N, C-alpha and C positions, 0 to 999 in steps of 0.2 A: 114732419110730415103733418099734412091737414087732417083734422078729425075723420072726414069720411074715408079717406084711405086707410087710417089706423083701424076703424071700425069694420072695415071691408077685409081687411088682412086679418084680424081676429076672427072674424067669422069663418073665413075659409080654413084658417088653422084649426078651428074647433071641429067643423064638419069633417075634415082628413082626419082629425084625432077619433071621432066617433065611428067613422066607416072603417078605421084600421083595427077596431076592437073586435075581437073573434067572439061571435054568439056562443053562449052555454049549450053545448047539446044535451038534450035528454038521454040518459041512459037506455039503450035498447038492448036490454039484458038478453031478450027472447033471440035476437038475432046475432048475439055475440057468439064467437066459437068457444067450444067447451073448454072450461078450466079444470084440470086435473086436481082433485085435493091432495092435500100434502100427507100422503100416506107414507112418511119417511122420504128419504131423497134417493129411492132405488130407480135408477135410470139404466135403460139397456145402453146407453151410449156412454163411452168414456168422456171425461171431463172436456178432451179437446174436440168432441164430436165425431160423427162417423158419416162422412159424405157416402151416399149410396151410389155414387158414380156421377161425375162432373159432365156436364153437357158439352158437346161439340166446341161450342162457342166460348167455353171458357167460364161460363157462369155456373156459380155452384149450385148443387142439388144434394139434398139429404137432411139430416138432423143434426143440430149443433147444440151443445148446452153451454149456457152461460155460466159465469162465475157465480158462487154463491155470496151474496152480499148482506151484510149485517144492516138492518134497517132501523135501527134503535129500538124503540119500545115494541114494535111489530114483530121484531125478531128478523130471521133471515128470509132472504127472497132469493129465488132460483128460478129461471126459466129455460125452456128447450124450445127451440125454433125449427121449423121445417122450412126448407127452401126448394123451390123447383125452378132450375133454370134462372136463378138470380131473382126469383120473386119469393117474397115472404108469404108463405101460405098458410102457417099456423103457428101459434104460440101458446105453448102448454106451460102452465105454472106448476112447478115440481115442489116448491117451498114457498110459503107466505101467504096461504088461502085464509082469510079470516071469517069466521062465522057471525061476529057481530061488531056493532061499532060502525064508525064511520067509513072504515075501509073495507067493510064487508062486500060492497060492489065493486070496488076498486079495481080488482084484477080483470074482471070482464071488461070495464071501461077501458082501462089501459090497454088491454088486448085488441079491442075493437080499434082504438086508436093508431095502435102501431101497424095493423094491417092495413088501415087505411092509408097511411102515411108511407108504409114500406120503409120505415126506419125507426131509430130511436127518439128523434126529434118530436116528441108528444108532449102535450100538458099534463102537468100534476093533477091528480084529482083533490079537490077540497076536501080537508079533514083527513088526509091520508097523504100527507107530504112525504113522511119517511118512507111509507111503503112504496109511493109512486118513485121516488129516488133510487131506492133499491131495485125495483122493476127496472127501470130505464137503464142503471148500470149493467145489471145482469144481461137484458136485452142487448146493450151496446157490445159486450164482451162477446156474445154467441155471434153477433153480426160480423164482427171482427174475425172470429173463428171461420166463420164462413166464406169470408172475402179472402182469407189467406194465409 
């Protein structure tokens, strides 16, 4: 290949890589849904969740509790989700809220991302990797219970 073709190819590849990067969003904690503090794992729903009635279209509605996941140094993480006709409307943290350290605002940020994505396919919070992984695992198990 000639030099101009190689230079153009490298430039195009670089631009594509730059455009593919997801920009870091600043945490909008004020607009994030409320996070329930971990005052024990008392929950009104049994481990499998309690649908409050499925919609006629077969899309799930109700509250569903995720698995309790050991998140390493941060301890256990467990979430409860609320679905309305197949749409994720709330994520409450039952266990895993941190008062200080890098993961102090992780739950609010993860919840905001989960609601925006409507799935457990969300980015980990930098500095709270284990907590993020525990959150995603618990969230996915709750979503699995909701779907069936």
